[in-house]
N, C-alpha and C positions, 0 to 999 in steps of 0.2 A: 788594363784588362779590357778585352773586347766586349762590346755590348751584345748581349745574348737575347734572342727572341724566344728562348725556351720558356714554357709556362706563361705565354702571353697570348691573348686573342689578337690575331693579326688580320687586319682588314685592308684590302687593296681597293682603292677607289679611283675612278677616272675623273677627269676634270668636269665632264658633263654630268656626272653624278653629284658632284659637290656644288657646282655653280650653274646658273642659267647661262647657257651658251648657244641658244637657238639661233640668234642672228649670226653669230660667228660661224656656226656650223653650216648655215645656209650659204655664206660667202665661200666657204671651203668647197661645198658641193657644186656651186654654180660657176665660181671663178677660179678655183684651184688653190693649191697650197701657197703659192707666192702671194696672192691677194690676201689670203687668210693670215699669213705671217705678217704682212705689212700692216693689216688692220690691228692685230694684237699688239704690235710694237707701238703704233700710234696711240693706242688707248691703254698702255700698260700702267698708267697711274689712275685709271678709272676702276673703281672697286666693283666687282661682279655681284649680282644678286644671288641669294641662296638658291640652290637647285633642289631636285627631288630627294636627294640623299643627305642633305645638309643637317636636318634636325636629328636624324639617327646618328650620324657621325659626331655631331656636337655632344649629344647625350652620352654616347659610348666613351668619348674622351673625358667627359666629366667624371666618369667612374674613377679615373686615376687620381682625382682630388679627394676621394673618400678615404678615411683612415683605414689602413691595412690593404688598400687596393692600388697603391702607387705603382705606376708603370704596368698595370695589368692589361691594358689595351694599347696596341700599337697600330696606328693608321698610316699607311704608306700611299702616297700619290703615285698612281701607275698610269703613265701617259705615253702615247705614240707621237706626241708633239716633239719638236726639237728643243734642246736646252735653251736655244737663243730666244725663244718666245715664252719662257717660263716665268718671267718677272711679274706679269700681271696676275698669274695664279698665286704666286707667293705673296704678293702685296695684299691680295684679297684674303688669303689665309691669315696673315698677320693682322689685318684690319678687324677680323671677327674674333681674334684671340684664340684661334684653334691651334692646339699643340701638335701640329704636323710638321715635322722637321726632316723627314726622310722621303725621298722621291726617286722615281725612275722615269727618264725621258729617253725614248729609243729612236726618234726620228723615223718612225714608220716601221721599225723592225718588230717582230712578234714579241708579245709580252709574256707568253706562257712560261718560258724558261726562268724568268725572273720571279713570277708568281711562285713557282716551285722553290727557287733559291731562297726566297724570303719566308717560306713555310706558311703561305697565305691560307687562312681558314675560310675567308669569304672574299669574293671579288665582285664588285658592282661596276657595270659599264653600260653605256648606251650602244656599244658596238656589238652586234650579234656575232660576228666572226670571232672576236676576242673571247666572248663569253662561251661560245661553243667549244673553242680550243681549251678553255679552262675546265669546262665540264668533262671533256674527253681526257683531261689529265688528272681527273679525280678531285678537283677543287670545287667546292660549293660556289656557284656563280649565278648571277641573274642579269638580264637585260633590263636596265632601268627604264620605266615607262612613265615619264612625267607628262603632265598635261601642259601644253604650250601656253595656255591661258592662265595657268595657276600662278599665284604668288605664294611662294613657300616661306613659311615662318621659320623660327628657330634662331634668328640672329641675336635674340636676347636670352641669356642663360637663365634657366630655372634655378631656384635655390638648391634643389636636389635633382639629380638626373632622373628622368622618367622615360624608360626604354620600353617600347611596345612593338613586338615583332610577331607577325602572323604568318602561318604556313598553310598551304594546301597539303593534302595527304598523298594520294597516289601520284607517282612520278616526281614527287618533291621530297617529302620525308621518307616515303616508302618507294619501293620499285614500282614499275608500271605493270607488274604481273597481273594484278586484278583488273586494271584498266584495260588491258588487252582482251580479257574475257568479255568485258562490257562492250567494247568496240566490235568484237567479232561475233558475239553470240547474243548480245542484248541484256536488258536489265534483269530479267528473270533468271537467266543463267548466272549472271554476276552475283545476285543475291543468294542463289542456291549454293554457289561455290564458296562464298564468304561464310555462310552459315555452317556448311559442312566442314570448313577449315578454320572455324572460329578459334580453336585452341592452338593453331599453328601460326607462329609469328611471321609477319610479312618480312620480306628481305629489305635490306637498307637501301634507301634512295640517296640521291646526291646531297641532300641536306641533313641526313641522319647524323653525321659526325658533328656538324655545326650545332645542331640541337643538343647533342651530348655535351659539347663545350659550354654552351649557355647554361645547361642544367647544372653542370659542375660549378660554374661561376655563381649561380644562384645560391648554392650551398654555403658560400662564404658570407652570406648576409642573413640577418635575422628575418624571419618570415614577416613579422609585423612592419619591418622597415625595408621591404624588398624593392629595389629600384628597377628590376627587370621583370616584365611579364610577357609570357608567350601564349599564343593561341593557335589552335588547330581549327581551320575554317574549311570544311569539306562538304562536297555534294552528297556524301554518304548519309544514310539514315538507317534506322533499325530495319532489318536485322544485321546490316553490314557494319554496325558500330562496334560490336563486341571484339572482332579480330583486331581492330585498331587499338582499343584499350589494352588488350592483352599483349599486343606487340610492344607498346610503350612501357608497359609494366616489366616485360622481359628484358628490355634495354636498360631499365632502371633510370629512366629520364623523366623529367618533370614537364608537364604541360599545365599551365595555369587555367586556361579556359578552352573549352571545346564546343564547336557548333556543328551539329550534324543537320545539314540544311535540306537534304532530300530534293535538291533542284531549286530551292528558293535562292534568289539573287544574293550574292555575297556583299554587295556594295554597302547596304545599310548597316549590316553587322560590323563590317570593318570600320566604318565611320564611328559607330557607337563604341567600339573597342579603342579607338584612337590610334590605330596602327601607324607607326612611323615607316613601316614597309610591309608589304604583303608579297609572298612568293607563291606563284602558281605556274603550272606548265601550259595553260591554255590562254591564248591571246584574247579570246572573248572575255575571260574573267579579269585579266590584268587591265584590259582597256576600260572596262566598267569601273574597276576598283580605282584606277588612276584618276577618275573624276573627283574622288573624295579623299584618297590617301595615296602616298607614293607606293608604287607597285613595281615588281620585277618579274619578268617571265623567265622560267627555267627551261631551257631547251633539253630535249632528250639527248642522251649520249649518242655519238656516231656509231652506227652499226658496221662500219667498214672494217674489214679484216685487217689486223695488224696495227690498228690505231691504238694509241696509249689511252685506253678507255678506263673508266671507273667501273669496277666490278660490282654491279648492283646486287648480285647474288650473295655478296659478303654479309655476314651478320654484323650487328652493331659492335660486338666486341672485337671484331677484326678491323674496324675503322676508327676505333677509339684512340 
């Protein structure tokens, strides 16, 4: 009987999400693919250090070890490397005891068709082009923003998985409809519009479906023993908070913690929450956040006519 990905949370990760490959990537950029390939082969028995997405992936995989959650999460390595240089990655995966057995290596070919084929719910990569293509195909995706100076932990398993995921609101969980008013007309017009439309749910953004999947997964656990916590960390503040709460309520999704910061920096809040990843659409926010927690920037969908875009105007029940 064929292995099915139905009813599983499917995460696609790039090699630079999972492991520290800053030096190797620099070789690729300065000396080309042949020098990069040669270096990887020469060091294929050298175990890589954890990267910015390692802790999150390790904790998500650990969910599969809990009673009743076997095989609930599937992590698939998605790489544009060639199969010939894959051994170092697999050796590192095995060394850390990560249960990642499935992988895609395309030798430079686009990954998006395979993200769709594997029914990927979330894709994390350091390559902006690949993430943009995924967003345009309707897949929740983020450009991983690691701090090159950081030493990422997570190589030692905790006794019980502890998953902490934080989201920005506009242009991430929700569409950028309200953000456009703010950009074009200013703060007063934005607040006035949000107050006037407080009872009208916001349209779904690129991460609405992923939040819905997480919320459904949380329902499988006792509240007192919940391994997953989510947080909304937004620059919104009263009176623009009400529409957000009513939107989440209309979607029937759970958010464990919400921070309406009104322009206060998100950095310290994310550190206090202990986020294993934070998704935001603005580079300034992800850059600051990456100093204390792993962060990923969510690009806006392409506006080009005819592209296979994610319909942000769809309601949550249409993307469930």
